[in-house]
DOKEGU-850666 format. One record per residue (C-alpha): residue number from 1; residue in three letters; x, y, z. Coordinates in nm, 2 decimals, m for minus. Layout:
<nodes>
> seq | type | east | north | up
> NUM | Ala | X | Y | Z
...
</nodes>
This chain:
<nodes>
> seq | type | east | north | up
> 1 | Met | 0.00 | m0.02 | m0.01
> 2 | Val | 0.14 | 0.36 | m0.09
> 3 | Val | 0.01 | 0.60 | 0.13
> 4 | Leu | 0.01 | 0.96 | m0.02
> 5 | Thr | 0.14 | 1.24 | 0.19
> 6 | Gly | 0.25 | 1.50 | m0.05
> 7 | Lys | 0.61 | 1.51 | 0.03
> 8 | Asn | 0.78 | 1.14 | 0.02
> 9 | Leu | 0.69 | 0.97 | m0.29
> 10 | Thr | 0.94 | 0.79 | m0.46
> 11 | Leu | 1.02 | 0.62 | m0.84
> 12 | Asp | 0.97 | 0.26 | m0.70
> 13 | Asp | 0.65 | 0.40 | m0.56
> 14 | Val | 0.53 | 0.53 | m0.87
> 15 | Lys | 0.63 | 0.19 | m1.05
> 16 | Arg | 0.45 | m0.01 | m0.76
> 17 | Val | 0.18 | 0.16 | m0.83
> 18 | Val | 0.13 | 0.19 | m1.22
> 19 | Phe | 0.27 | m0.14 | m1.29
> 20 | Glu | 0.23 | m0.34 | m1.07
> 21 | Asn | m0.16 | m0.26 | m0.92
> 22 | Glu | 0.01 | m0.15 | m0.57
> 23 | Gln | m0.25 | 0.06 | m0.38
> 24 | Val | m0.34 | 0.36 | m0.28
> 25 | Ile | m0.43 | 0.53 | 0.02
> 26 | Leu | m0.47 | 0.93 | 0.13
> 27 | Cys | m0.22 | 0.98 | 0.47
> 28 | Asp | m0.49 | 1.10 | 0.77
> 29 | Ile | m0.29 | 1.36 | 0.90
> 30 | Gln | m0.24 | 1.51 | 0.54
> 31 | Lys | m0.62 | 1.47 | 0.48
> 32 | Gln | m0.71 | 1.70 | 0.77
> 33 | Arg | m0.44 | 1.91 | 0.67
> 34 | Ile | m0.62 | 1.97 | 0.30
> 35 | Asp | m0.97 | 2.01 | 0.47
> 36 | Ala | m0.80 | 2.28 | 0.69
> 37 | Asn | m0.67 | 2.42 | 0.42
> 38 | Arg | m0.93 | 2.49 | 0.22
> 39 | Glu | m1.13 | 2.64 | 0.53
> 40 | Thr | m0.91 | 2.86 | 0.48
> 41 | Val | m1.04 | 2.94 | 0.11
> 42 | Glu | m1.40 | 2.94 | 0.26
> 43 | Asn | m1.30 | 3.21 | 0.50
> 44 | Met | m1.13 | 3.43 | 0.24
> 45 | Leu | m1.48 | 3.40 | 0.01
> 46 | Gln | m1.69 | 3.49 | 0.27
> 47 | Ala | m1.45 | 3.78 | 0.38
> 48 | Lys | m1.48 | 3.87 | 0.00
> 49 | Lys | m1.10 | 3.87 | m0.06
> 50 | Val | m0.97 | 3.90 | m0.42
> 51 | Met | m0.79 | 3.56 | m0.52
> 52 | Tyr | m0.67 | 3.49 | m0.83
> 53 | Gly | m0.89 | 3.20 | m1.01
> 54 | Ile | m1.07 | 3.19 | m0.71
> 55 | Asn | m1.33 | 3.45 | m0.79
> 56 | Thr | m1.10 | 3.61 | m1.09
> 57 | Gly | m1.09 | 3.50 | m1.41
> 58 | Phe | m0.75 | 3.33 | m1.56
> 59 | Gly | m0.49 | 3.44 | m1.73
> 60 | Lys | m0.51 | 3.80 | m1.90
> 61 | Phe | m0.85 | 3.80 | m1.73
> 62 | Ser | m0.69 | 3.80 | m1.38
> 63 | Asp | m0.85 | 4.13 | m1.34
> 64 | Val | m1.19 | 4.06 | m1.37
> 65 | Ile | m1.37 | 3.99 | m1.08
> 66 | Ile | m1.65 | 3.69 | m1.08
> 67 | Asn | m1.96 | 3.71 | m0.85
> 68 | Glu | m2.02 | 3.43 | m0.58
> 69 | Glu | m2.30 | 3.26 | m0.73
> 70 | Asp | m2.09 | 3.22 | m1.07
> 71 | Leu | m1.77 | 3.08 | m0.88
> 72 | Glu | m1.87 | 2.72 | m0.92
> 73 | Asp | m1.96 | 2.78 | m1.32
> 74 | Leu | m1.59 | 2.95 | m1.32
> 75 | Gln | m1.44 | 2.65 | m1.22
> 76 | Leu | m1.66 | 2.42 | m1.49
> 77 | Asn | m1.60 | 2.65 | m1.77
> 78 | Leu | m1.22 | 2.66 | m1.72
> 79 | Ile | m1.22 | 2.28 | m1.70
> 80 | His | m1.43 | 2.25 | m2.03
> 81 | Ser | m1.23 | 2.53 | m2.21
> 82 | His | m0.87 | 2.45 | m2.14
> 83 | Ala | m0.96 | 2.05 | m2.26
> 84 | Cys | m0.77 | 2.17 | m2.64
> 85 | Gly | m0.53 | 1.88 | m2.64
> 86 | Val | m0.49 | 1.73 | m2.95
> 87 | Gly | m0.33 | 1.39 | m3.11
> 88 | Glu | m0.29 | 1.06 | m3.01
> 89 | Pro | m0.37 | 0.98 | m2.64
> 90 | Phe | m0.07 | 0.91 | m2.39
> 91 | Asp | 0.00 | 0.58 | m2.29
> 92 | Glu | m0.23 | 0.46 | m2.04
> 93 | Asn | 0.06 | 0.42 | m1.78
> 94 | Ile | 0.15 | 0.77 | m1.84
> 95 | Ser | m0.22 | 0.85 | m1.77
> 96 | Leu | m0.26 | 0.71 | m1.46
> 97 | Cys | 0.10 | 0.86 | m1.35
> 98 | Met | m0.06 | 1.19 | m1.39
> 99 | Val | m0.35 | 1.11 | m1.20
> 100 | Leu | m0.14 | 0.98 | m0.92
> 101 | Leu | 0.12 | 1.28 | m0.94
> 102 | Arg | m0.18 | 1.51 | m0.94
> 103 | Ala | m0.30 | 1.36 | m0.64
> 104 | Asn | m0.01 | 1.34 | m0.45
> 105 | Ala | 0.07 | 1.73 | m0.50
> 106 | Leu | m0.29 | 1.84 | m0.42
> 107 | Ala | m0.21 | 1.58 | m0.11
> 108 | Gln | 0.04 | 1.88 | 0.05
> 109 | Gly | m0.24 | 2.11 | 0.16
> 110 | Tyr | m0.15 | 2.42 | m0.03
> 111 | Ser | m0.40 | 2.40 | m0.31
> 112 | Gly | m0.73 | 2.51 | m0.12
> 113 | Val | m0.90 | 2.16 | m0.23
> 114 | Arg | m1.14 | 1.98 | m0.07
> 115 | Ser | m0.98 | 1.64 | 0.06
> 116 | Lys | m1.28 | 1.47 | m0.10
> 117 | Leu | m1.13 | 1.57 | m0.45
> 118 | Val | m0.83 | 1.42 | m0.35
> 119 | Glu | m0.98 | 1.09 | m0.23
> 120 | His | m1.18 | 1.11 | m0.60
> 121 | Leu | m0.83 | 1.12 | m0.79
> 122 | Ile | m0.71 | 0.86 | m0.54
> 123 | Ser | m1.02 | 0.63 | m0.62
> 124 | Ile | m0.99 | 0.66 | m1.01
> 125 | Val | m0.61 | 0.52 | m0.97
> 126 | Asn | m0.72 | 0.28 | m0.77
> 127 | Ala | m0.97 | 0.13 | m1.00
> 128 | Arg | m0.73 | 0.18 | m1.31
> 129 | Ile | m0.95 | 0.38 | m1.48
> 130 | Cys | m0.71 | 0.61 | m1.74
> 131 | Pro | m0.84 | 0.94 | m1.88
> 132 | Val | m0.81 | 0.97 | m2.25
> 133 | Ile | m0.56 | 1.25 | m2.25
> 134 | Pro | m0.41 | 1.40 | m2.56
> 135 | Gln | m0.08 | 1.43 | m2.61
> 136 | Gln | 0.01 | 1.77 | m2.77
> 137 | Gly | m0.09 | 2.11 | m2.67
> 138 | Ser | 0.08 | 2.19 | m2.34
> 139 | Leu | 0.35 | 2.47 | m2.36
> 140 | Gly | 0.48 | 2.37 | m2.02
> 141 | Ala | 0.40 | 2.69 | m1.82
> 142 | Ser | 0.05 | 2.78 | m1.62
> 143 | Gly | 0.12 | 2.39 | m1.59
> 144 | Asp | m0.01 | 2.12 | m1.85
> 145 | Leu | m0.31 | 2.32 | m1.90
> 146 | Ala | m0.44 | 2.12 | m2.15
> 147 | Pro | m0.36 | 1.77 | m2.11
> 148 | Leu | m0.47 | 1.82 | m1.73
> 149 | Ser | m0.80 | 1.97 | m1.82
> 150 | His | m0.86 | 1.64 | m1.96
> 151 | Leu | m0.76 | 1.43 | m1.66
> 152 | Ala | m1.03 | 1.66 | m1.47
> 153 | Leu | m1.31 | 1.58 | m1.74
> 154 | Val | m1.30 | 1.25 | m1.62
> 155 | Leu | m1.35 | 1.39 | m1.27
> 156 | Leu | m1.65 | 1.52 | m1.37
> 157 | Gly | m1.79 | 1.22 | m1.53
> 158 | Glu | m1.70 | 1.35 | m1.86
> 159 | Gly | m1.44 | 1.27 | m2.13
> 160 | Glu | m1.30 | 0.93 | m2.20
> 161 | Val | m1.09 | 0.66 | m2.06
> 162 | Phe | m0.95 | 0.35 | m2.10
> 163 | Tyr | m1.09 | 0.09 | m1.83
> 164 | Gln | m1.07 | m0.31 | m1.84
> 165 | Gly | m0.89 | m0.26 | m2.17
> 166 | Lys | m1.16 | m0.06 | m2.36
> 167 | Arg | m1.17 | 0.29 | m2.47
> 168 | Met | m1.50 | 0.44 | m2.31
> 169 | Leu | m1.69 | 0.67 | m2.20
> 170 | Thr | m1.61 | 0.80 | m1.83
> 171 | Gln | m1.97 | 0.76 | m1.77
> 172 | Arg | m1.99 | 0.42 | m1.85
> 173 | Ala | m1.66 | 0.34 | m1.65
> 174 | Phe | m1.74 | 0.52 | m1.36
> 175 | Glu | m2.10 | 0.27 | m1.38
> 176 | Leu | m1.91 | m0.04 | m1.41
> 177 | Ser | m1.65 | 0.07 | m1.12
> 178 | Gly | m1.90 | 0.22 | m0.90
> 179 | Leu | m1.76 | 0.58 | m0.88
> 180 | Leu | m1.97 | 0.91 | m0.90
> 181 | Pro | m1.86 | 1.21 | m1.07
> 182 | Ile | m1.77 | 1.53 | m0.85
> 183 | Thr | m1.90 | 1.86 | m0.88
> 184 | Leu | m1.58 | 2.12 | m0.85
> 185 | Lys | m1.59 | 2.41 | m0.61
> 186 | Ala | m1.42 | 2.73 | m0.60
> 187 | Lys | m1.04 | 2.69 | m0.68
> 188 | Glu | m1.07 | 2.35 | m0.73
> 189 | Gly | m1.04 | 2.33 | m1.13
> 190 | Leu | m0.74 | 2.57 | m1.14
> 191 | Ala | m0.58 | 2.34 | m0.85
> 192 | Leu | m0.62 | 2.03 | m1.10
> 193 | Ile | m0.49 | 2.19 | m1.40
> 194 | Asn | m0.18 | 2.43 | m1.30
> 195 | Gly | 0.11 | 2.16 | m1.23
> 196 | Thr | 0.38 | 2.01 | m1.45
> 197 | Gln | 0.21 | 1.67 | m1.43
> 198 | Ala | 0.18 | 1.54 | m1.80
> 199 | Met | 0.54 | 1.67 | m1.86
> 200 | Thr | 0.66 | 1.48 | m1.49
> 201 | Ala | 0.44 | 1.15 | m1.57
> 202 | Thr | 0.57 | 1.12 | m1.88
> 203 | Gly | 0.94 | 1.18 | m1.74
> 204 | Val | 0.91 | 0.92 | m1.48
> 205 | Ile | 0.79 | 0.64 | m1.70
> 206 | Thr | 1.08 | 0.75 | m1.95
> 207 | Tyr | 1.32 | 0.75 | m1.65
> 208 | Leu | 1.18 | 0.38 | m1.57
> 209 | Glu | 1.21 | 0.25 | m1.88
> 210 | Met | 1.57 | 0.40 | m1.99
> 211 | Glu | 1.71 | 0.24 | m1.64
> 212 | Lys | 1.60 | m0.09 | m1.74
> 213 | Leu | 1.72 | m0.06 | m2.09
> 214 | Leu | 2.08 | 0.06 | m1.97
> 215 | Tyr | 2.12 | m0.27 | m1.76
> 216 | Gln | 1.98 | m0.42 | m2.09
> 217 | Ser | 2.24 | m0.30 | m2.31
> 218 | Glu | 2.47 | m0.36 | m2.12
> 219 | Leu | 2.43 | m0.75 | m2.14
> 220 | Ile | 2.39 | m0.67 | m2.49
> 221 | Ala | 2.70 | m0.53 | m2.54
> 222 | Ala | 2.86 | m0.83 | m2.39
> 223 | Met | 2.73 | m1.04 | m2.66
> 224 | Thr | 2.84 | m0.84 | m2.90
> 225 | Met | 3.21 | m0.86 | m2.74
> 226 | Glu | 3.17 | m1.26 | m2.76
> 227 | Gly | 3.06 | m1.25 | m3.07
> 228 | Leu | 3.36 | m0.99 | m3.22
> 229 | His | 3.61 | m1.17 | m2.98
> 230 | Gly | 3.63 | m0.83 | m2.77
> 231 | Ile | 3.92 | m0.74 | m2.60
> 232 | Ile | 3.82 | m0.77 | m2.23
> 233 | Asp | 4.16 | m0.60 | m2.07
> 234 | Ala | 3.96 | m0.25 | m2.20
> 235 | Phe | 3.76 | m0.31 | m1.89
> 236 | Asp | 4.04 | m0.36 | m1.63
> 237 | Ala | 3.95 | m0.18 | m1.29
> 238 | Asp | 4.28 | 0.01 | m1.26
> 239 | Leu | 4.19 | 0.19 | m1.60
> 240 | His | 3.85 | 0.31 | m1.46
> 241 | His | 3.94 | 0.40 | m1.14
> 242 | Val | 4.23 | 0.66 | m1.24
> 243 | Arg | 3.98 | 0.82 | m1.43
> 244 | Gly | 3.72 | 0.87 | m1.17
> 245 | His | 3.38 | 0.86 | m1.30
> 246 | Gln | 3.22 | 0.65 | m1.06
> 247 | Glu | 2.92 | 0.55 | m1.34
> 248 | Gln | 3.20 | 0.45 | m1.58
> 249 | Ile | 3.37 | 0.26 | m1.31
> 250 | Glu | 3.05 | 0.07 | m1.20
> 251 | Val | 2.97 | 0.01 | m1.58
> 252 | Ala | 3.33 | m0.17 | m1.63
> 253 | Glu | 3.25 | m0.38 | m1.34
> 254 | Arg | 2.95 | m0.50 | m1.47
> 255 | Met | 3.10 | m0.60 | m1.80
> 256 | Arg | 3.37 | m0.76 | m1.62
> 257 | Asn | 3.13 | m1.00 | m1.42
> 258 | Ile | 2.91 | m1.06 | m1.72
> 259 | Leu | 3.18 | m1.18 | m1.90
> 260 | His | 3.43 | m1.35 | m1.63
> 261 | Asp | 3.39 | m1.68 | m1.76
> 262 | Ser | 3.34 | m1.63 | m2.14
> 263 | Glu | 3.58 | m1.83 | m2.38
> 264 | Leu | 3.52 | m1.60 | m2.65
> 265 | Thr | 3.66 | m1.30 | m2.50
> 266 | Thr | 4.02 | m1.21 | m2.62
> 267 | Ser | 4.35 | m1.08 | m2.40
> 268 | Gln | 4.53 | m0.76 | m2.54
> 269 | Gly | 4.77 | m0.84 | m2.82
> 270 | Glu | 4.58 | m1.19 | m2.86
> 271 | Ile | 4.41 | m1.11 | m3.22
> 272 | Arg | 4.46 | m0.76 | m3.22
> 273 | Val | 4.61 | m0.50 | m3.00
> 274 | Gln | 4.29 | m0.27 | m2.96
> 275 | Asp | 3.93 | m0.30 | m3.02
> 276 | Ala | 3.71 | 0.00 | m3.23
> 277 | Tyr | 3.56 | 0.24 | m2.96
> 278 | Ser | 3.23 | 0.12 | m3.00
> 279 | Leu | 3.35 | m0.19 | m2.79
> 280 | Arg | 3.66 | m0.10 | m2.62
> 281 | Cys | 3.49 | 0.27 | m2.48
> 282 | Ile | 3.16 | 0.09 | m2.39
> 283 | Pro | 3.23 | 0.16 | m2.00
> 284 | Gln | 3.29 | 0.53 | m2.10
> 285 | Val | 3.00 | 0.61 | m2.30
> 286 | Leu | 2.76 | 0.40 | m2.11
> 287 | Gly | 2.86 | 0.51 | m1.81
> 288 | Ala | 2.83 | 0.86 | m1.94
> 289 | Cys | 2.44 | 0.78 | m2.03
> 290 | Trp | 2.41 | 0.70 | m1.68
> 291 | Gln | 2.47 | 1.02 | m1.54
> 292 | Pro | 2.18 | 1.21 | m1.72
> 293 | Leu | 1.97 | 0.95 | m1.60
> 294 | His | 2.14 | 0.97 | m1.21
> 295 | Tyr | 2.03 | 1.36 | m1.29
> 296 | Ala | 1.68 | 1.29 | m1.38
> 297 | Lys | 1.64 | 1.08 | m1.08
> 298 | Asp | 1.70 | 1.35 | m0.85
> 299 | Lys | 1.47 | 1.62 | m1.06
> 300 | Leu | 1.18 | 1.38 | m1.10
> 301 | Thr | 1.21 | 1.27 | m0.74
> 302 | Ile | 1.18 | 1.62 | m0.64
> 303 | Glu | 0.88 | 1.75 | m0.85
> 304 | Ile | 0.66 | 1.43 | m0.74
> 305 | Asn | 0.66 | 1.58 | m0.44
> 306 | Ala | 0.61 | 1.95 | m0.50
> 307 | Val | 0.31 | 2.18 | m0.50
> 308 | Thr | 0.29 | 2.33 | m0.85
> 309 | Asp | m0.05 | 2.51 | m0.88
> 310 | Asn | m0.14 | 2.86 | m0.85
> 311 | Pro | m0.19 | 3.03 | m0.62
> 312 | Leu | m0.13 | 2.86 | m0.29
> 313 | Ile | m0.29 | 2.89 | 0.00
> 314 | Phe | m0.08 | 2.88 | 0.31
> 315 | Ser | m0.35 | 2.87 | 0.60
> 316 | Asp | m0.07 | 2.94 | 0.90
> 317 | Asp | m0.02 | 3.25 | 0.80
> 318 | Asn | m0.35 | 3.32 | 0.64
> 319 | Lys | m0.21 | 3.41 | 0.31
> 320 | Val | m0.27 | 3.36 | m0.09
> 321 | Ile | 0.03 | 3.38 | m0.31
> 322 | Ser | 0.04 | 3.40 | m0.67
> 323 | Gly | 0.39 | 3.27 | m0.80
> 324 | Gly | 0.51 | 3.04 | m1.07
> 325 | Asn | 0.52 | 2.72 | m0.94
> 326 | Phe | 0.37 | 2.58 | m1.26
> 327 | His | 0.64 | 2.67 | m1.43
> 328 | Gly | 0.81 | 2.35 | m1.64
> 329 | Gln | 1.21 | 2.47 | m1.64
> 330 | Pro | 1.33 | 2.19 | m1.46
> 331 | Ile | 1.17 | 1.92 | m1.61
> 332 | Ala | 1.22 | 2.04 | m1.95
> 333 | Phe | 1.61 | 2.10 | m1.88
> 334 | Thr | 1.59 | 1.73 | m1.75
> 335 | Met | 1.45 | 1.56 | m2.02
> 336 | Asp | 1.66 | 1.76 | m2.30
> 337 | Phe | 1.95 | 1.63 | m2.07
> 338 | Leu | 1.84 | 1.27 | m2.07
> 339 | Lys | 1.75 | 1.32 | m2.44
> 340 | Leu | 2.15 | 1.31 | m2.47
> 341 | Gly | 2.21 | 0.98 | m2.31
> 342 | Ile | 1.91 | 0.83 | m2.48
> 343 | Ala | 2.07 | 0.95 | m2.80
> 344 | Glu | 2.42 | 0.77 | m2.72
> 345 | Leu | 2.28 | 0.47 | m2.61
> 346 | Ala | 2.12 | 0.45 | m2.98
> 347 | Asn | 2.44 | 0.58 | m3.16
> 348 | Ile | 2.74 | 0.36 | m2.98
> 349 | Ser | 2.49 | 0.04 | m3.05
> 350 | Glu | 2.44 | 0.08 | m3.40
> 351 | Arg | 2.78 | 0.14 | m3.43
> 352 | Arg | 2.86 | m0.22 | m3.30
> 353 | Ile | 2.56 | m0.36 | m3.53
> 354 | Glu | 2.78 | m0.21 | m3.82
> 355 | Arg | 3.11 | m0.41 | m3.67
> 356 | Leu | 2.87 | m0.71 | m3.65
> 357 | Val | 2.72 | m0.71 | m4.02
> 358 | Asn | 3.01 | m0.56 | m4.21
> 359 | Pro | 3.26 | m0.82 | m4.35
> 360 | Gln | 3.50 | m0.58 | m4.37
> 361 | Leu | 3.55 | m0.53 | m4.00
> 362 | Asn | 3.52 | m0.86 | m3.90
> 363 | Asp | 3.58 | m1.21 | m4.01
> 364 | Leu | 3.21 | m1.33 | m3.97
> 365 | Pro | 2.99 | m1.42 | m4.27
> 366 | Ala | 2.88 | m1.11 | m4.46
> 367 | Phe | 2.62 | m0.94 | m4.30
> 368 | Leu | 2.58 | m1.23 | m4.08
> 369 | Ser | 2.40 | m1.43 | m4.38
> 370 | Pro | 2.36 | m1.78 | m4.39
> 371 | Asn | 2.41 | m1.80 | m4.79
> 372 | Pro | 2.58 | m1.45 | m4.84
> 373 | Gly | 2.49 | m1.34 | m5.20
> 374 | Leu | 2.15 | m1.55 | m5.23
> 375 | Glu | 2.05 | m1.40 | m4.89
> 376 | Ser | 2.11 | m1.09 | m4.76
> 377 | Gly | 2.08 | m1.15 | m4.39
> 378 | Ala | 2.11 | m0.88 | m4.14
> 379 | Met | 2.20 | m0.59 | m4.42
> 380 | Ile | 1.88 | m0.40 | m4.39
> 381 | Met | 1.85 | m0.45 | m4.04
> 382 | Gln | 2.16 | m0.20 | m3.98
> 383 | Tyr | 1.96 | 0.06 | m4.21
> 384 | Ser | 1.69 | 0.04 | m3.99
> 385 | Ala | 1.91 | 0.10 | m3.67
> 386 | Ala | 2.08 | 0.37 | m3.86
> 387 | Ser | 1.75 | 0.54 | m3.96
> 388 | Leu | 1.61 | 0.54 | m3.61
> 389 | Val | 1.96 | 0.66 | m3.51
> 390 | Ser | 1.91 | 0.97 | m3.71
> 391 | Glu | 1.55 | 1.02 | m3.62
> 392 | Asn | 1.67 | 1.03 | m3.23
> 393 | Lys | 1.91 | 1.30 | m3.37
> 394 | Thr | 1.64 | 1.53 | m3.47
> 395 | Leu | 1.47 | 1.48 | m3.17
> 396 | Ala | 1.74 | 1.55 | m2.93
> 397 | His | 1.74 | 1.91 | m3.04
> 398 | Pro | 1.65 | 2.08 | m2.70
> 399 | Ala | 1.28 | 2.18 | m2.69
> 400 | Ser | 1.32 | 2.39 | m2.34
> 401 | Val | 1.53 | 2.65 | m2.60
> 402 | Asp | 1.19 | 2.76 | m2.71
> 403 | Ser | 0.92 | 3.02 | m2.61
> 404 | Ile | 0.63 | 3.12 | m2.75
> 405 | Pro | 0.42 | 3.39 | m2.57
> 406 | Ser | 0.07 | 3.30 | m2.48
> 407 | Ser | m0.30 | 3.44 | m2.32
> 408 | Ala | m0.25 | 3.79 | m2.49
> 409 | Asn | 0.15 | 3.80 | m2.37
> 410 | Gln | 0.08 | 3.78 | m1.99
> 411 | Glu | 0.23 | 3.39 | m2.00
> 412 | Asp | 0.51 | 3.57 | m2.20
> 413 | His | 0.75 | 3.28 | m2.14
> 414 | Val | 0.70 | 2.90 | m2.13
> 415 | Ser | 0.91 | 2.60 | m2.09
> 416 | Met | 0.80 | 2.34 | m2.38
> 417 | Gly | 0.90 | 2.07 | m2.12
> 418 | Thr | 0.59 | 1.87 | m2.25
> 419 | Ile | 0.75 | 1.86 | m2.57
> 420 | Ala | 1.09 | 1.79 | m2.43
> 421 | Ala | 0.97 | 1.49 | m2.20
> 422 | Arg | 0.74 | 1.30 | m2.52
> 423 | His | 1.05 | 1.36 | m2.76
> 424 | Ala | 1.27 | 1.12 | m2.51
> 425 | Leu | 1.01 | 0.88 | m2.44
> 426 | Val | 0.98 | 0.81 | m2.85
> 427 | Met | 1.35 | 0.85 | m2.83
> 428 | Leu | 1.36 | 0.58 | m2.60
> 429 | Gln | 1.11 | 0.38 | m2.78
> 430 | Asn | 1.35 | 0.40 | m3.10
> 431 | Thr | 1.64 | 0.34 | m2.89
> 432 | Arg | 1.50 | m0.01 | m2.75
> 433 | Arg | 1.45 | m0.12 | m3.13
> 434 | Val | 1.79 | m0.03 | m3.21
> 435 | Ile | 1.93 | m0.23 | m2.92
> 436 | Ala | 1.66 | m0.50 | m2.99
> 437 | Ile | 1.84 | m0.50 | m3.33
> 438 | Glu | 2.19 | m0.52 | m3.20
> 439 | Leu | 2.10 | m0.85 | m2.98
> 440 | Ile | 1.95 | m1.06 | m3.32
> 441 | Cys | 2.27 | m0.94 | m3.47
> 442 | Ala | 2.51 | m1.04 | m3.16
> 443 | Met | 2.31 | m1.42 | m3.10
> 444 | Gln | 2.38 | m1.46 | m3.49
> 445 | Ala | 2.76 | m1.44 | m3.44
> 446 | Val | 2.80 | m1.59 | m3.16
> 447 | Glu | 2.62 | m1.89 | m3.28
> 448 | Tyr | 2.91 | m1.87 | m3.58
> 449 | Arg | 3.18 | m1.87 | m3.29
> 450 | Gly | 3.02 | m2.11 | m3.04
> 451 | Val | 2.73 | m2.06 | m2.80
> 452 | Glu | 2.85 | m2.33 | m2.61
> 453 | Lys | 3.17 | m2.08 | m2.50
> 454 | Leu | 2.91 | m1.81 | m2.41
> 455 | Ser | 2.95 | m1.66 | m2.02
> 456 | Ser | 2.69 | m1.81 | m1.81
> 457 | Val | 2.53 | m1.48 | m1.81
> 458 | Thr | 2.49 | m1.38 | m2.16
> 459 | Gly | 2.45 | m1.76 | m2.24
> 460 | Thr | 2.12 | m1.77 | m2.00
> 461 | Tyr | 2.03 | m1.46 | m2.16
> 462 | Tyr | 2.07 | m1.60 | m2.52
> 463 | Thr | 1.89 | m1.90 | m2.44
> 464 | Lys | 1.60 | m1.66 | m2.34
> 465 | Ala | 1.59 | m1.44 | m2.60
> 466 | Arg | 1.60 | m1.74 | m2.90
> 467 | Lys | 1.28 | m1.82 | m2.79
> 468 | Ile | 1.15 | m1.48 | m2.88
> 469 | Val | 1.37 | m1.46 | m3.19
> 470 | Pro | 1.49 | m1.81 | m3.34
> 471 | Ser | 1.81 | m1.82 | m3.53
> 472 | Ile | 1.85 | m1.71 | m3.89
> 473 | Thr | 1.85 | m2.02 | m4.11
> 474 | Lys | 1.75 | m1.81 | m4.43
> 475 | Asp | 1.58 | m1.50 | m4.49
> 476 | Arg | 1.24 | m1.41 | m4.37
> 477 | Ile | 1.03 | m1.11 | m4.30
> 478 | Phe | 1.25 | m0.95 | m4.01
> 479 | Ser | 1.02 | m0.69 | m3.90
> 480 | Ser | 0.84 | m0.92 | m3.72
> 481 | Asp | 1.16 | m1.04 | m3.56
> 482 | Ile | 1.25 | m0.68 | m3.42
> 483 | Glu | 0.89 | m0.58 | m3.29
> 484 | Asn | 0.88 | m0.94 | m3.12
> 485 | Leu | 1.22 | m0.85 | m2.96
> 486 | Thr | 1.19 | m0.50 | m2.87
> 487 | Lys | 0.81 | m0.61 | m2.71
> 488 | Trp | 0.99 | m0.86 | m2.51
> 489 | Leu | 1.29 | m0.59 | m2.40
> 490 | Lys | 1.01 | m0.39 | m2.26
> 491 | Glu | 0.83 | m0.62 | m2.05
> 492 | Asp | 1.14 | m0.83 | m1.96
> 493 | Asn | 1.21 | m0.67 | m1.57
> 494 | Lys | 1.45 | m0.94 | m1.44
> 495 | Ser | 1.77 | m0.94 | m1.71
> 496 | Gly | 2.04 | m0.76 | m1.57
> 497 | Ile | 2.33 | m0.73 | m1.38
> 498 | Lys | 2.36 | m0.47 | m1.11
> 499 | Asn | 2.60 | m0.36 | m0.87
> 500 | Lys | 2.53 | m0.37 | m0.52
> 501 | Lys | 2.81 | m0.25 | m0.30
> 502 | Glu | 3.07 | m0.49 | m0.33
> 503 | Glu | 2.85 | m0.76 | m0.45
> 504 | Val | 2.71 | m0.83 | m0.77
> 505 | Lys | 2.36 | m0.96 | m0.83
> 506 | Val | 2.27 | m1.19 | m1.16
> 507 | Tyr | 1.86 | m1.10 | m1.19
> 508 | Glu | 1.77 | m1.47 | m1.46
</nodes>
C-alpha cells in the first residue's frame, strides 16, 4: 500500500502503483491538513478577499472579478475551455501516473481543495481508470493546462477513459466501477490543471524504462563483445579507477562480471592490440549515459513531491500567494539532458551492429547471412537501426530553448517541457528497437563462434532471447523479429546485472 503525504513519494512507489497495481490511500494527517486549508479558502471567500482564479478570471482575465453565485461555473468553464489537447492519447501508464502525481501534489494541503477531491483522484487510480489525454497542446507553463484539463474532465464524469482494456465514455466506466462524478468548488478546477504532471509523468515513465534499457544494453553489448572476440582488458578496474567517474567504474565492473567466464573474449595482443571505440569505450560511453539518468532521478523525485499549482494558500499565515511553481523549466532541462543519454545509447549500439554485419570489419559471414549473396541476412536491419538513430538526433534538439508567448503576452515565457518529455520517450522507444537489432545480430554472431563458449550470464540470456527470435537460417520478414524482441525487452524486468556495494547480483 502506498500512502500519499505529498512529500515522500518515490519513483519506486510510482513503479509499484503504475506497473504492479499497488493500491493507494491518503494519509490521515494530510487529510486533516487539506481540509483545514480548504477552510481557509472558504473564510477568505466570505471575507470577499480577491484571489486569483478563485473569484477572478484566468490569465489575461485575472482582473475580472467573478460573482459569488458564478464561482462553480467558473471552475467548470475553465475545465471545458482548456480541454484543447490534440493528437494521439498518452499511453495508459502515463495517464495513470498523471492522476497519481496530481493527487500527491494536492495532498500537501496548499492548494485549497477538499480532501474529497484528492480521494476521488485516488479512487480513479485504484480502479485503474486511465483518462484519455491527448499528448499535444501543452506549453509547459501555467502548468500542463490542456492535458490536465482532460484529466479533470474525468472527475466530472465527462470525457473518455481506458478501462479494463477498452476505450469508453467516463460515465460508463464509473457505472462499471461504482464511482460517482464530483462537482468542483471554487479553486478546485484551477488546482487540478495548474501543474507539471503531464511532463513529469512522461518523464518518470521514461526514466523507469531507460534504467532498465541501460542494464539490458550492457548485457547485449557484452554478447556483441563475444561475437567479435572483443578484448576484455579494456574493462580492467585500474584503468577506470584512474579516471574516476563512478558510473564508468560501475559499467566496467558489470561488464567484467558478465564476461568473467566467457571463452569468446580475448586478451590484448591475442588477436589484435585494441578494439574499435564502440567496443573498447563501452564503460566510458554507457557510464556517461547513466549520468543524465541519475540527474533525472534527482529532479523527478523532487518534482513528484512538489506543489506546482497557483495560487497557493498558506493557512498558518492566512495568505494567498500567486507565483509560478507551475513553470516546467526544471523538468524541461531534465528531459532535454536525458535525451542526450538516450541518443548516445542508440548511437554506439548502431556502430556495434555495423561491426557485426560488415565483412570488412570482422571475420564473420557477410551481414551474418547463412548464404551470402543469395540471402541478404541482417543487411537491412542495420539500415533500420541507422534510420532510428538519425531520427533520434533530430528529436534530441532541446525543446527547452524555445518559448512562445501566450494569453495575450501575460504568459510570456514558457518551458516546452512536455514536448521535451514526449520526445525523450519517443527516442527511448527508437533506442529499444536499435538495441533489439543489436541483440539479433549478436546472437547470430555468437552462433558462428560457438554458443557453448558464451559466459554463463550471456548464455542464459541467449537461451531466453532465442525463445523470442529464432536463429537466422534463411531470409525472412525480420520486421516481426525486431518488434517481438522489442516488446520482450520492454516487458522483461529480470535480465541484467546490478552492482550492489561489493556484491554483484545476477537477475535471471
